[in-house]
N, C-alpha and C positions, 0 to 999 in steps of 0.2 A: 469911751467908744459909743457910737450911736446904737441905741436899742431898736429892735424891730417894732416893739409896741410903743406907739406914741398916743397918749390919752388926751384927746382934745375936748373942748366944749366945757360945759358947766358940770360940777359935781353936785349931785342931788342928795340932800339930807332931809328926806321927807318920810312921812309915815306910809308904810306899804299897805295898800288897801286890798289888792288882789294878787298875791304872790304866785298862784298857779298860772296866771296869764303868761304866755311864753311867745318867743319869736324864733322862727326857723329860717335858715339860709338855703338857697338852692342856686345851682349853676344852670344856665339856659344857653344852648347854642343858638346864636342868632344869624349866622352866616358863615362864609368860608373863613375859618380861623378867627371867628368873632364870637364873643361870649358876653353874657351879662350875669351879674350877681343880683339876686332878688331876695327880699325879705317877705316872709309869709307869716301871717298871724295864726295862732291856734284857732280852730273852727269855733270854739265856744266863747271866743273873746270878741267884743264889739267896741273898739276904742272910738273916742270922739275924733273930730277932725282938727283938734287943737293940741295934739300930742307934741311934746318937746323932746328932741333927741339929745342925750347927754354924751356918753362916751361910745366909741365904736371902732372896730377893726375887723378886717377880713384878711386871712392868710391863705394864699393860693399856692398850690404845689404844681410844678411843671417838671417834666424830665430835664435833667441837667443839660444845659446848652440851649434850651428853648425858653425865651424870655417873653415878657409882657410889655406891650407898648400901646400908644394911642388910647390912654385912659380917658374916659368921658363919664362924668358923674351926672346923675339924674335926680336922685333923692338925697339931698344934702350935698355938702362939698367934701370930696374925698381926695386924698393925695397919696402917692407912692411914698411910704415912709421907711422902706428898707428892703434890701435883698440879701439873702445868704445863699451862696452857691455850694452845694454838696457838703453839708456838715458831716462830721465823722459819724454821727448817729444815724444818718440816712444819706449816704454820699451820692446816690443816684438822682437826687432831686434838687431843684432850686425853689427856695421859699421866698415869696414876694408878699409883703404885708402892705395893705392899703388902709390908711387911717382916716377917721372922720375928723375933718377940720371944723365944720360947722353943720348943725342940724337943720339949718334953714331950708325949707322946702321938702323935708322928709316927713311925709304923712303916711301912716300905716292904717289900712282898712281891712275889715274882715272880708274874706272871700276874694280879695284882689291883691295879687302879688305886687309889691312895690320894687321897681328897679332902682337899685342903689347906684350902680355904675356899670359901665361896659368897657371892654378891652379887647385887644387883638393879640394873637400869638405870633412870634417871629421864629424863623429857622424851622418851620414845619411845613415845607412845600407840598409834601405828599399826604398831609392830613393823617399821619400815622398816630400821633400822640394827642392827648387831651389834658386840660387842666382839671384839678380836683381841689376841693376845700379841705383844709387841715382838720383832723379829728383829734379828739382827746387822747386817743391811743397812740398817736404819732410819737415815735421815739425822740424826736427833736423838741417836743413841746414841754418836756419836763425841765423845770428851772432849778438850779442853774445848769445850763447846757454848755456845749463846747465853745459857743460864740458868746456866752453870757448875754443872751438876748431873749426876748419874750414873744415868740410867735403865738398865734391863737385867734379865735373868733370871739367877738363880743359885740353886743349892742344893748344899750340901756335907754328906754324911752319912758317919759313921764306923761301921764294924762291928767291935766289939772282939773278936769270935770269931776272925776271920782277919786283922784289921788292915787290911782294905780301906777305901779312901776312894772313895765314889761321888759323882760330880759331874754337874751339869747339862750336857746335851749338845745339846739343841735342842727344837723344837716338833714334836709328833707329826705334824701335818698340814702341816708346812712353813710358809712365809710368804706363800703366795699370797693368803690371806684378808685380809692386812693392807691390800691395795689396795682400800679402800672406794670404790665408784664415785664419780667426781667429774667436773665439767665446769668448764672455765675458758676465758677468752678476753677479748675487749675489745668495748666498745660504740663504734661508729665512725659518723661522718657524712662522706659524700663530697659535696662541693659540686656535683657533677654530677647528684646525685639519681637515679642510674641503679641504685641498690641493688646495686652491684658494689664489691668491695674494690679500690679504686684507690690508687695511691701518693699519699701526702700527705693521707690522710683524717684528719679531726679526731677526737681521742679525746673521748668524751662523759663528763664527770665528774659524779659524784653521781647517776647514773641508777639506777633500781631494776631488778633482774633477779630474776625469780620462777621457781622450779621447782615445778611442780604435778604430783602423782602421780594415778594412776587412782583412788586411794582418797580423793582430795580434800584431802590434806594439802599444805602449802606450806612451802618454805624460801626465804628472800629475802636479798638482799644489795644493796649499793650499790657502783657502780664507784668505784675510787680515783682519785687525781690523774692517773693515766695512762690512765684509762678502762677499767681491767682489773677483772674480777670473778672470783670463785671460789665454787662451790657444790657441796655434796654432793647426790648423787641416789641413790635406791635402785637395787639391781642390775637390776631390771626396767625401769628408765628413768623419764623424766619429760618433761613438756612445759615447755620453757624459753622465757620470754617477756621481752622488753625493754619496760619501762613508761616512756613519755615523761613528763617532768615537767610539761609544759604542752600545751595544745591546738595549739601551733605545730608540733609534731612528730608524726610517725606512724612506727611501726616498719615496716620493709620486709616483715616477715612477722608474722602474728598470733601465731606461736609455732613452735617447732621441737621435734619429737619426738627426744629424745636417749636412745639406749640405750648401755649399757656392754658391751664396750669399743669399740663402733664409732666413737664420736666423743667424745673427751675435750677437744679444743680446738675451741671454737666461737665465732666472732665474730658479733656481732649488729649489724645495720645499721639506720640510721634515715634518713628523708628529710623534706623540708619544702616546702610550696608557698609559704610566706611568708618574706620576707627582712627581718628587722629585729632590732636588739639588744634584749635584755631584761635589764637589770641588777637585781641583788638585793643587799641589805645586811642584816646582822644584827649587833646590838651587845649585849654582855653585860658584867657585872662580877661577880667572885667575891663580893665583899662591899663594903659602903659603911661606911667608918669615919671618924671625925672626927679632925682634927689629925694626919693621916698621909697616906701615899701611897695612891692608889686607881688601879687599872689597869682600863682599858676595852678590851675585845677586840672587834674587828670582823672579820667575814669577808664577802667579796663575791664575786660570780660574774656572768658573762654567760651566762644561760640562754636567750638568744635564738638567732636563726638567722643573724645577720650580725655583722660586726665592730662593736664599740662604740668609736667614735673619740673621742679626748681625754676619756676618762672621768675623773670626779673625785667625791670625797665631801666634803660639807659637814657637819661635826660641830659641834653646838651644845651646849656644856657648861652645867651648872648654874652660877648666879652664885656659889655657894659653893666652886667648884673653880678652882684656879690651875694653868695648864699647866706641866708639867715637861719632858717629852720624848716623842718618838714614834719609831716604828721606820722611818718614811720622812719626807722633808721636807714642809714645810707652809707655808701662807700664812695669816697672821692677818687676818681681815676686820674691818670697822669695828664690827660688833656683838659682837665677841669670838669669833665662830665660827672654826673652823679648816678650811681647804681643803686636801685631800690630792689631788694629781694622780696618777692611775693610768696615764696614757698610753692607748694603744690596747689594748683587751681583746679577744682572739680569742674565737670561739665556744667555750664550755665552759671557758674559763680562770677560775680562782678564785684568791683571795689572802687574806692575813691582815694585819691592821694593829693594833698595840697602842699605846695612848696613856696616858700616866701624868700624873696630876694630884695636887696637894697640896690636901687638904680643909681648910676653915677650922676653927679651934679654937673658933669661936663657935657652930657649929651644935649642935643639941640631939639627944640620943638620942630616937629615934622620929620625927624629922623625915625627910622624903623628899627625895632628890636625884634629879633627872631629867635625862637627856641624850637628844639626838636625832641621828640620822644620816640624811642624804638622799644618794642616789647618782644621778649623771647620766651619760649622758642618761636622762631619766625619762619619755620618751614611752610611751604605751600601745601595746604590740605585740599586736594582736588576731589571732585565728586565722582570721578571715574576710576578711583583707586590707583591711578598711575603716579609715578614720581617724575617730575620734570627735572631734567639734567642739562637743559640747553643753555644758550647765552642769556645773560641778565644784565641790563645796562643800568649803571648808576652814574650820577654826576656829583662832583664835589668842587669846592673852590675856596680860596682864601685871599686875603690882602697880604702880600709878602713884600715888604719894603717898598720898592718903587714899581712893583708889578702887581697886576691882578692875575692870579694863577688859577686856571681851571683844569680839571682832570675828568676825562670820560673813561669809565672803567667797564670792562666786561667781567663781572664777578663770577660768571659761570665757568665751568671747566671745558666747555665746548666752544669752538671758534664760530664766529658769525658766518653764515652762509652767503650773505649779500650785504652791500653797504646800507647804512642808515644815515639819515640827514641830521645835521646839527645847525642851530641858528644862534647867533649872538646879537642881542638887542642892546643898544647903547642909548641910555636916556630916552627910551621909548621909541627909538628909530632903528630899523633893521640895519645892522652894521656889517655882519659877515654871515655867509652860509657856507656849508661844506659837508663832506661826507666822511664817515669813518667805518672801518671794517677791522675788528679786533679778534685776535686769537683768544683762546680761553685764558682767563686770569691776566689779561693784558690791559694796558692803559694807553691813552693818548693825551698829551699835554697841550694846552693852549694858554697863551699869555698875552696881556695887553698892558700898556703903560698906566700907571696909577695916576690918572689925570683928574680924579675927583668925580668922574662920571659913574652912573649906576650901570653895571654890566649884568646882563642876564644870559645864561647859557641854557638852551633847551636841546635835548638829545632824544631822538625818536627810539622808543623801545622796539626790539625785534618783533616781527609780526607773529611769530610762533609762541611768544610768551603767553601763558595761560590766563593771566588777569590783566586788566587795564591799568597801566601805570603811566606817569608823566614825569620822567626824570628832568630835573632842572635845578639850577642854583643861581642865586642873585647876590651880588656883592655891592654894598653901598658903603659910603664914607671912606673909600680907599683913595687917598690923596697923598702924593709924595711930599715930604717935608711939612706935613700938617696943614696943607692948603685947603681951600674951600672945596665943597662937594655938593652934588645935586641930591635932592630928596623928592619923595612923592611918587617914585616909579615902582617900588617893590610891590605895593598893594594892588596895583592895576592888573596884575597878571595872576593866574592860578598858582597856588603854592605847590611845591614838589609833592608828588604822589607816588608812593611805592607800595600801595596796598594798605590793608587794615592794621598791619603790624607797625606802621610808621605814621606819625602825624607831625605836622609843622604848624606853628602859630606865629604870626607876625603882627605886631601892633605899632601904629603910629604913636610917637611920643606927643602927648597932648597936654594942654593946660586945663582950663575949665571946660565943661561939656554938659550937655543935656543928660541928666541921669536916667531918663526913661526914653529909650530910643530903640531902633532896629537898624542893624547893619547887615549888608550882604557882601560876601567875599567870593571871588575877587571883587574889588571895588569896580573894576571895569576901566576901560581906556577912555580918557578925555571926559569932558563935562557931561556927555550922554551915557557914560558908563558902559561902553560897548564891550560885548563879549562874543566869542565864537558860538555858533550853534552847538548844542550838546555839551557845553561846558558845565560841569557840576557846580552847584552853589552851596555855600554854607551861610546860614543866617544865625545871628546872635541878637537876642532881645535882652536889653538891660533894664533894670528897674531899681528904684530907690524909694524908701519910705521917708518922705519929706513932711509927714503929718506931725501930729503932736502926741501920738501914743503908739504903742507897739502894734504892728500888723500881725494878726494871728494867722492869716491865710492870704495867699496871693494866687489869683487865677489869671492866666493869659489866654485870650482867644485870638487866634491868628487865622483869618480867612484867606486861603491860598488862591492865587489866580489860576485860571485854567491852563496857563502856559507851563505850569509846574506839574510834574507827575507825582501825585500823592502816594502812589504805590511804592515809590523809591525812598520814602522818608526813612531816615536813620537818626534816632535820637542821639544827641551828643552830650558833652560835658555840661555841668551846671554848678552853680554855687551851693545849692541845697538840693536835697532829694525831692523828686516830683513824680507825679503820675500823669501819663500822656494818654489822651483819648482823641479819636477822630470822629467828629460829628458831621452827619450828612455828607460824608465822603469828601469834605473840603475844608472843614474848620478844625484846626489843631487846638486842643484844650490842654494846657499845662497847668496842673494843680499842685501847689505847694502847701500841703497840710501842715498845720502847727509849725509854721516857719519861724514864728516869734521874731519878726524882723524889727529891731528897735528903730525909733525915729531918729532922724539925723541930728537932732538937737541933743540927744542923750549919748549916742554912739555913732558918729558919722561913718567910720570905716565899716562897721557891721551892718549899716543900714542899706547896703547895696546887695544886689543879687543879679543873676543872669541865667539864661538857658540858651543852648545852641543846638542846632540840628542841621543835617545835610539832606539835600534833595536834588534831584535831577530835573532838567528841562524835559518837556515833552519832546520826543524824538524828532529831529530835523525840523525845528520851527522855521517858518519862513523868515527871510531877512527882513528886518524892520519890526519884528515882534517886540512889544514892550513887556517886561516882566516887572510888575509893580506889586509891592507888598507892604501892608500896614498891620499893626497889632493893637489890641486893646488890653490894658493892664488893670485888673481889679484888685484893690486893697480892701479886704474884708467886704463890707456892704456899701462902700463908697462908689460914686460914679467912676466910670473907667477913665484912665489916662490913655489918650490916643497917641501912639508914637508917630514919628515921621514916616514917610514912605520910602522904602529902599527900592531903588529902580535900576534896571538894566535894559540895554537895547541889544538885540541880537543882530550881529553885523559880520561882514567879511572884509578883509583887506584894509583894516583900519590902521595898521602899523605902517608908517611912512618908510619908504626905502630910499636911503640917501647915503652916499659914500661907501657903497658895499665893496668889500675887499675881495679880489679874485685870487684864490690860492694857487701858488706856483706859476703865476703868469710870467714872472721874470725869467725863470728857468726855461720856459717854453718859447719865449719871445712871441707870445700870443697877441695877435691884433684882432680887434672886433670892430667892424665899421659897416655902415654908420650905426651909431648907438647913442641916442634913441633913433628909431627908424619907423617909417610908415608901412613898409611892405616886406623888405628883405634885409637880413643881417648876414654879413660875410665874416667868416672866420679864417684866419691865416696863421699857420704854425711855422716858425722860423728855425728852431733848433731841435727838431725832433726826428728820430728815426724809428718807424713803427710799421707794422704790417696792416693792422686793422684798427679803426677808431669808432667810437660810438658817442653821440651827443644826445643827452636826455634833457627834456624841458619840463619844468615843474611850475605849478602856480604857487601862490603864497602860503597855501595850507598843505603843501607837500604832495599834491596829486600829480602824477606823471601824465603829461599831455602829448608829448612827442618822443619818438626814439628814432634817431637818424644815424645810419652807418656810413662810414666813408673810409677811403684808403689813400687819399692824397692830402697834401698839406694845406690845400685851400678848398673850402666847401661853403655852402650857403644854406640858410634857414629861411623858408618862406613863411609869411604870416598866415596866409590863407584866411580862415574864418576866426582867428583868435581875436577876442575883444581887446581894446586898448588897455594897457596896464603893464605892470612890471612882472617879469618872469625870471626864474632861476634855472641855470643850466649846470649840468655835470658832464665833464669831458673825461672819457676813459680811453687809454691807448694800450692795445694788446691786453685788455682786461684789467689794467691797473688804473686807479684813480689818478688823474693828471691835473685837473683844474676844475674850479667851479666859480660861478659869479652870477651877474645879473644882466639882463637886457630889457629894453623897454620898447613897446610898440605904441605909437601915438596916431591919432586920427589926423 
């Protein structure tokens, strides 16, 4: 592994004439985020102008996430010889060592500082932080350290006139400036809710802590597995705030003014008026390959306010996967699902679970394998202490012989008060729309021929449901008699979402791939990766050590576009434990300490890693907004590996409408003409006896645009100011659903 200290130039074996003669370094601010390192001779020393520089190095400390660039040397030739981000001995700092390549042009004189080199700071737009020179008391300077490197300052200069050797002695202004203001502590919950630090308080894991300055800038971090946090703050102080992850909690204080050095250890407390568990689960896989082992990673937490008793996870694998092993014991259920008992889970407790499967050799490249994880108890924990007992919509489906079978279920005990819409998308094209209204614990069946197409059913959740969910089910590879089937459609659309107690992961079966990349899900529709406004996104960053030695530490910096709401960030599953910080309110920093990632030549399967996170768009982004995202992956002190750019385009009406089926048209003898039309569409009912009728018109995202009442068998719908496009109608007779379908207006 590369060392920080690289000793360049000649080694001098000469008689020392004047050992007391010494050299000092100083940092000088020369402009906005611009600095110079200068060498200053002791006042009592008068070297000649023929001095020869031998070895030299300067190590500069900057707050973690703030780097050095635009290095320009003046006295001698200097080079950036290594960077260490956040070593365990001093995790809040980045160490950058600049080594002397050649002493040519480096002349030291009494009374005149000699500029060695200049540099600029990046990621410091508000000028809150400043660089410092390493001091002998620095905890990272002791060798051997965690990175097995040699940071430090040194300079050796020989004067051939009198044979003197001048050596580095120290920093002009001492080392006090090294102590960049910082605040650290723990986020705690006391079950007494008295907002006092009592013995036995629970650590709050994965909570966000934000430091806000008077200039409006922010630094953020998340508490670790012990509830601890660490933040840098500017010298004039900051407002430090604990951000609860759900509405169940509230911070004891809106925030605390922290000034340096009056308070560097600061615990943050939370309270709650509601007592209930809230389990979460997240499942991911690094890659989906055929005819080999595939590992699925799950992490789980109790983010609620009470003990989760006898918690467990039900993991449903794809039919093409055969179980091999898991990191904890399990029970195999009748449907092939795996049940993992977690025991009682305390408030704030989290854990990891890895499951290994062998994939079938018969699956095809481009096919999609999907798995699901559900964690229990799965009751809704609401912040207003109420219990929801209303309707709850779920969707399921399967390939059954020569049919694709779907089921829409109301798992609640209460009947739906009004109809909800469903959509069936076939190979990326809108195929059927309809409405359903179910009694409590009732179901509605839909079936389609197993023709090899990819069918997706989406059902709208009832409006009164207290959390946002998106019930859906997609069936791929369902082809009667083993015929051909379509692929590539599953990943274009969002996965099913039933809240934090459920997670689904789907992966395309791939061959070779770039081991260091970034992917965004859903992939989006078409080559432009189109998604609807407000669609949540999940990102996965994958990395592999393809070097020639073990990687001791991996750091990922991900600068988010302004189109994403960083306040909505939710850390997800990962291959290894990591620490997440948010720098300058836009840069995600994932740090894998002591990851010990072997190189691919020694252990290819273990050389991989990944991290995932969920995030939302900024609300109601304009159509045509681009969401582009790229990450930089640092292995130890090497130059970063830059990933591809994961891109999405915010759009509407990108699903083609073709061949839409009209429900119950045959029984009604319903005729619609002309369709398409420019201005007016006529409806005629042939076989119906009714008293009152209602026609409702919707756009492609389910917004109701018109409601027309009629009492005869013939009526008309005027276009008026509707733009050209495809619209969906719902026809109700005497209050009962009778038919739905589509019409189109053209210019």
